[in-house]
N, C-alpha and C positions, 0 to 999 in steps of 0.2 A: 543445591539444585540436584534434580533428579533428574533422570533420563523418563521417567513415568512421571512429573509432573509437567513438563514438554506435552507428551501427545496425551494428556485432559488439556491441554490449555489450546490443544490444536485439532483437537471436536469437538473443545465446547465450543470456536468459534466457528468450522465447520457447519455443526448443525443448531447453530446457533442458538440453541436449546440447550439445557442441563439438561434436564431430561433426557432427552434423547442421546446426547454425550453419554451420562452412564450409561445409560441401556447398552450402547453400543465400546461404551471401556468394559461392558461389566462391573460394572462397581455401581454403589449407593449413590441416590445424587447426592442423601448427604457429606459419604465420602469423595465426593469429587468436587461435591465445592470445599470441603476443608484441606484437598490436597492443594487448588489454585490461589487457595487466600493463605497455605504456607508461602507459595510459590512469590505471591505478594509480598510478603512480608520477608524473605527471600532479600527482592530484589529491593523493596523501602520503594515504588511502587506501582501507580493499580494500572492493571495489565487489562483487562475490562469492565465496561460497563453497556447499562442492557440499554436498547435507545428504542426506537418504535418497531424495527422487524426485530427483537429478540436482543441474545447478547455479541456485543460488537467489541472488537478492537480496538484497546488505544492507542494514539502515538506507540507507548513504550511495547504492547504489546505486539505490535505489527512488530518492529525492532526481532522481539524474542522470538514470534513466529515466524519469520524469516532462517533463524539464524537455528534455529529449533528442528526447520526439517532438512538441512547440511547437517546435522549432529545426530538425524537419526535414521536417516541415509545411509550417511559412513557406521554407527554403528550395528545399522542391517548387510553395510558389505564385510563388516570385519568378522562377521557371526559368521555369512558368509565363507565367509573366505578359510574362516577356521574348522568349517567341515571340508571345505573342499582338500585344506593340508591335515583333515583324521583322516581324509576314506582319499585317501593318495593321488589324486587330484590337480593339486598344484606342489611346489612346492621344489626340493631340489636330495637329489643323495649323490656320493663320491664312491665308487664303487673299483674291485679292481678285477682284470684277465689277465691270463696266462698267453702271452706272446704269443702265441699256434690259434687264438681265436680273435681277436682284433679282423680278419682277416675274413673268417666264415665263424655262423651261427649268430655270433651276434648284431654285425649289422643292418641284418631285416629285421633282428630280433628288437634293437632299436629303431629301425621306424615304421613299422606296424605301432610299438608301443607311443612314437611322439605322435601317429595318426589320432591313434585313440585319445593320450592321455596331453596335449599338446601345452600345456605349463606346468606339464614336472617335467624338468632341468634336470639330466646326469653328465655328470664328470666322472670317467675314465681312466685310469692308468694301466700302462699296458707293462705290466715286467717278468720276469720271476717268481715264479712261485713262494720262495726260501722269499723273496724280496717281498712280494703282497705280504706272506704273513706276517711279517716286521709291518708293515703297512698295518697292517690287524689289529694287532694286539697295540702301535702307538697313536691306536685311533685316527688317523691319518685318511681309513677311509673307512668305510661303514661297515663293507663286506669282502669278497674275491669269491673269483668261480674260471674256474680252467680244470689242468690238469695237476690232478695232485701226487706232490713228492712223498719221500716218508722226513720224518723226522721226528725226531725224541719227544715224550711225552713230554708238552711243555705246557705248561701255564700259561692260562688268558685265551687255547683257542682252543675250540670245538670245531672239526672237520663231516662233511654230509657226503660222504658220499652219494653220487647219484648216476651214475653208471659205471660200468667196466664196458671199454671199447675188445676190443679183435681185429690188433692188424693182420697186416698181410704183406707182405714183403713185392713190392712192384719196381715193375720199371716199361719200357715205352717198347711200341707190341716191334720194334727193328731190334731190338738185341739180343745178342749171345745167346739169351740165358730163358729167348720170351718161349723158344720151342722145345727145349731141353728138357731134358724128364731128370731123376732119379741126381737132383743139384743135388751137392754135394757142402757138408761146411768150407772146403777150399776153397768152392766158387764161391762162396760169397764170401769170403775172404779175400780173392785175391779181386775185386770188385773195388769199384766207386763207386761212391756213397755220394746221394746228397738226403740232410736231414733232419729233423728240428733239432733246435739246437738249446733247449726245458733242463736245466740240471736232469731231472729222472731218466729222458728217454737221453740225453746223451750218455748219464752212467750204466745203464743197461746195457747199453752198445755196451762198449765196452767189453762191459760182462760177459758177453755173455763169449765175443771172442778167447778171451783174456783165458776164463775158465775149460777152453778149450782144450791149451794150450795156444792158439795162434796168436798171432800180433792184432791187433784194430784193425781194421778194414778201411783204409782211405779213405776219406768223405773230402768230395773237393768243395760241399756246397756245408755249411748249416747256418741255417735258417729257424725265424721265425712264423715264417710268412709259404704255408702250409700254400696258399697261389703259388705262387713263386715256384717253390720244391714241383709240382703239379706240371710248372710250365716246362722245366730245366728236367725233368727226365721224361716227362713225352719227347725233347729236345735229343736226347745226350745219348750214352752207355752210363747214365751214372742210373743207381737200383736205390729203391725209396725204400720207408716200414711207414703207413698210415691205415687207419681205419678204413675199413670198406666202405663203408656209408660215404666216405670221403670223395673215392676215386671210383664210385659204382655207377656214374652218367660217361665218365673216363674211360672203365672197361667195359660198358654199353655199346658206346660209338667205337673202340675196336683203340683210342689210341696209346691207352697205356694197354697193360695185359698183371697178370695177379700172378705170382710165382708159383708152383706147389712144390716148399721147401720149408724147414723151421724157420721161423721171426725171428729174428733178435728183437725185443720187448712187445713180445707178441700180445702182455695185457696189459692196457695205462688205463688209470680211473681215473674220474677228472666227476667233481664234486664242490663246493660249496665252504667255506668258512669265514666262519664267525670267530669274534671279539668274543669267550667266557663271559658267563653273566651282565656282555653290553645288548642292550638294544637295540632296537629296530625298526628306525622311525618307521608309519606309513608311507614313508615316495620308498625307503629301504627296501620294505616290504613287497609294495607291487612290484618291480622288477627281479626281486629274489621266486617270487612267484610266478614270473614269465619263466625265469632261464629254469624251471622245474617241471611245469608243464610241458617247454621244447622240449628236455632232454626226455622226458617221459614219451613224446612222440618221438622222436626219434631211434626211441633205447625198443621202444614195439619196431617201427619197420628196418629196427641191425636186427631181433630177430627174428623175422622174416628175412633177413637175406640170409643167416646161416644157416636159418633150416634149410633154403634151397640149395645152398652149399654145399650141407652133408645130403642134399636127394642122390 
């Protein structure tokens, strides 16, 4: 029993005329008759009879037609679903983000994505850079996004840099260093800090002081939450290092100030992590492209901020 035979049977009953049914089915009348005859032979019962009003279904025909309509409806839905999966409108993707993006960029990106594609479901894991690299390599996640740290030339990983952030040393407006000029490295080493806990940031922070012969500045807080760090710095005497675009609203409002000094971990890279040679599903591709677009938009805004700062 073939799908096309079921369509021919339904057409014959709907039009009650084999010639009209053949025309609507884009087949010759003889071809339609052969298709119906083959179906009857397969089932071993007559499906159609000629009556005073034209072609009519037998009791067997009515039973087959009832089931055929269900089958054809399911076939149509399956085709639609396959097309939706193909274009990333439905389905699922599982990806990772570095911890600092759990409360920044990603929430609004995922909210917008859900509003546009409610049938697309995402699973997101938040972890450190090296942990995400491992998960990408072992195919636990489709891809990863966030701060890019250093790795040796590792088989199986491809990194796509998206943007380089210039970070600033930031303090609350009440901080003793907020109004000071000629801030020294010794001033920074003697201050308390609230820092991102990512491995690459922590390593760069420590090297900044160690390579200058100074003890690493104490950190009262290490967190993967940018929001928490901003609040702590605004309410305490701690310093932090964050990309300027992240803290620009607080700088504009006057609750935070960017210090005019050398910046430990001044440049950080963000990007995407893929499995070398791995296939990206349509669902993952939708999220990846949305991330690329969001970062490109922020890069433009960031360039404007840097230009204004230099003027």
